[in-house]
C-alpha positions as CSV (number, residue, x, y, z in Angstrom):
1,X,0.0,0.0,0.0
2,X,1.3,3.4,-0.9
3,X,4.1,2.1,-3.1
4,X,2.7,2.7,-6.6
5,X,1.9,4.9,-9.4
6,X,-1.6,5.4,-10.8
7,X,-2.0,6.7,-14.4
8,X,-5.2,7.6,-16.3
9,X,-5.1,5.6,-19.5
10,X,-5.4,8.8,-21.5
11,X,-1.8,9.5,-20.7
12,X,-0.9,7.0,-23.5
13,X,-1.2,9.8,-26.1
14,X,-4.3,8.2,-27.7
15,X,-7.9,8.2,-26.9
16,X,-8.3,5.6,-24.2
17,X,-11.2,5.3,-21.8
18,X,-10.5,7.1,-18.5
19,X,-12.7,4.3,-16.9
20,X,-9.6,2.1,-17.0
21,X,-6.5,3.2,-15.1
22,X,-3.0,1.8,-15.3
23,X,-1.5,1.0,-11.9
24,X,2.3,0.3,-11.4
25,X,3.5,-1.4,-8.3
26,X,7.0,-0.1,-7.5
27,X,7.7,-3.2,-5.2
28,X,6.7,-5.9,-7.7
29,X,7.6,-3.7,-10.7
30,X,4.4,-4.9,-12.5
31,X,1.6,-3.1,-14.3
32,X,-2.1,-3.8,-13.8
33,X,-5.2,-2.3,-15.2
34,X,-7.8,-1.0,-12.8
35,X,-11.5,-0.6,-13.8
36,X,-13.5,2.4,-12.5
37,X,-17.1,3.3,-12.6
38,X,-19.4,6.3,-12.1
39,X,-19.7,9.4,-14.3
40,X,-19.0,8.1,-17.8
41,X,-19.6,11.2,-20.0
42,X,-16.4,12.8,-21.3
43,X,-14.9,9.3,-21.3
44,X,-12.1,9.6,-23.9
45,X,-9.8,12.4,-22.6
46,X,-6.2,13.1,-23.5
47,X,-3.7,15.8,-22.5
48,X,-5.5,16.8,-19.3
49,X,-3.8,17.2,-15.9
50,X,-4.3,14.9,-13.0
51,X,-3.3,15.2,-9.3
52,X,-4.0,13.3,-6.1
53,X,-5.2,15.0,-2.9
54,X,-6.0,12.7,0.0
55,X,-7.9,9.7,-1.5
56,X,-9.1,11.5,-4.6
57,X,-7.6,11.8,-8.0
58,X,-8.6,15.0,-9.8
59,X,-8.6,15.3,-13.6
60,X,-9.0,18.7,-15.2
61,X,-9.4,19.7,-18.8
62,X,-7.9,18.0,-21.7
63,X,-9.1,17.2,-25.2
64,X,-12.1,14.9,-25.4
65,X,-12.6,12.8,-28.5
66,X,-16.2,13.9,-29.1
67,X,-16.3,17.3,-27.4
68,X,-12.9,18.9,-28.2
69,X,-11.1,20.9,-25.4
70,X,-13.0,20.8,-22.1
71,X,-12.9,22.7,-18.8
72,X,-14.6,20.2,-16.5
73,X,-13.1,18.9,-13.2
74,X,-13.6,15.2,-12.6
75,X,-12.9,13.5,-9.3
76,X,-12.1,9.8,-8.7
77,X,-12.6,8.4,-5.2
78,X,-9.6,6.1,-5.0
79,X,-11.3,3.9,-2.3
80,X,-14.5,3.3,-4.3
81,X,-12.9,3.7,-7.8
82,X,-15.9,5.9,-8.7
83,X,-15.8,9.0,-10.9
84,X,-18.0,12.1,-10.3
85,X,-18.2,15.4,-12.2
86,X,-17.3,18.1,-9.7
87,X,-19.8,21.0,-9.2
88,X,-17.3,23.9,-8.9
89,X,-17.6,27.5,-7.7
90,X,-15.9,30.5,-9.1
91,X,-14.9,31.0,-12.7
92,X,-13.2,28.0,-14.1
93,X,-10.3,28.3,-16.6
94,X,-11.2,28.3,-20.3
95,X,-11.2,24.9,-22.0
96,X,-7.6,23.8,-22.4
97,X,-5.2,20.9,-22.9
98,X,-1.4,20.5,-22.5
99,X,-1.3,22.3,-19.1
100,X,0.5,21.3,-16.0
101,X,-0.5,21.1,-12.3
102,X,0.9,20.6,-8.8
103,X,-0.5,20.2,-5.3
104,X,0.1,22.2,-2.2
105,X,-2.0,21.3,0.8
106,X,-5.7,21.1,-0.3
107,X,-5.0,23.2,-3.5
108,X,-4.2,22.1,-7.0
109,X,-2.4,24.8,-9.1
110,X,-2.8,24.7,-12.9
111,X,-0.5,26.6,-15.2
112,X,-0.7,27.4,-18.9
113,X,-2.2,25.3,-21.6
114,X,-3.5,25.5,-25.1
115,X,-7.0,26.7,-25.9
116,X,-9.3,29.5,-26.7
117,X,-8.6,33.0,-25.5
118,X,-11.9,33.6,-23.5
119,X,-12.1,36.0,-20.6
120,X,-9.0,35.5,-18.6
121,X,-6.3,37.6,-16.8
122,X,-3.7,35.4,-18.5
123,X,-1.4,36.8,-21.1
124,X,-1.3,34.8,-24.3
125,X,2.0,34.1,-26.0
126,X,2.9,34.8,-29.5
127,X,2.6,31.2,-30.8
128,X,-1.0,31.4,-31.9
129,X,-2.5,28.5,-33.8
130,X,-5.2,30.8,-35.3
131,X,-7.1,34.0,-34.3
132,X,-9.0,32.0,-31.5
133,X,-6.5,29.6,-30.1
134,X,-3.1,30.0,-28.4
135,X,-0.8,29.2,-25.5
136,X,-1.3,31.1,-22.3
137,X,0.5,31.6,-19.0
138,X,-2.6,31.7,-16.8
139,X,-2.2,30.5,-13.2
140,X,-5.2,29.0,-11.4
141,X,-5.8,27.3,-8.1
142,X,-8.6,24.8,-7.3
143,X,-9.4,24.3,-3.6
144,X,-10.4,20.7,-3.2
145,X,-12.2,21.3,0.1
146,X,-14.5,24.2,-1.1
147,X,-14.4,23.1,-4.8
148,X,-13.6,26.7,-5.7
149,X,-11.5,28.1,-8.6
150,X,-9.4,31.2,-8.2
151,X,-7.3,32.9,-10.9
152,X,-4.1,34.7,-10.2
153,X,-3.3,37.9,-12.0
154,X,0.4,38.1,-12.9
155,X,2.0,41.2,-11.5
156,X,5.6,40.6,-12.7
157,X,6.9,40.2,-16.2
158,X,6.7,36.6,-17.3
159,X,10.1,35.0,-17.9
160,X,10.8,34.3,-21.6
């Protein structure tokens, strides 16, 4: 217990169902697949970001096979292996994929990503795909206890 790695199947760079996770045991050095259940919309997600807080795995955003870029937060109870769609408060980030995240206490911080401009305090970089899409340097926090989003407004110049 506690000696492993859990990976949403979507991390395989193809559209795989998030209902099946890959589990790696660092002691036995073996992979297993783990079936999950629950909320099954938005099943085929790639390029989202996942983080574990307590006994929950949170999966935000990504590119869904049938819906394109998404901005939903999904929660997997690691004890019950059950997914739920999180009802969030505050203004969520615009739909995005290819972003990163990290955890500090009960908060998950999300940085950057590729997606539509939308209404955001983030500054968009020069590498635009077209007039509606681009890379951004937005920084958001998601409080897993209150289920609330908060966007940070950059005050310093972004490093290049």
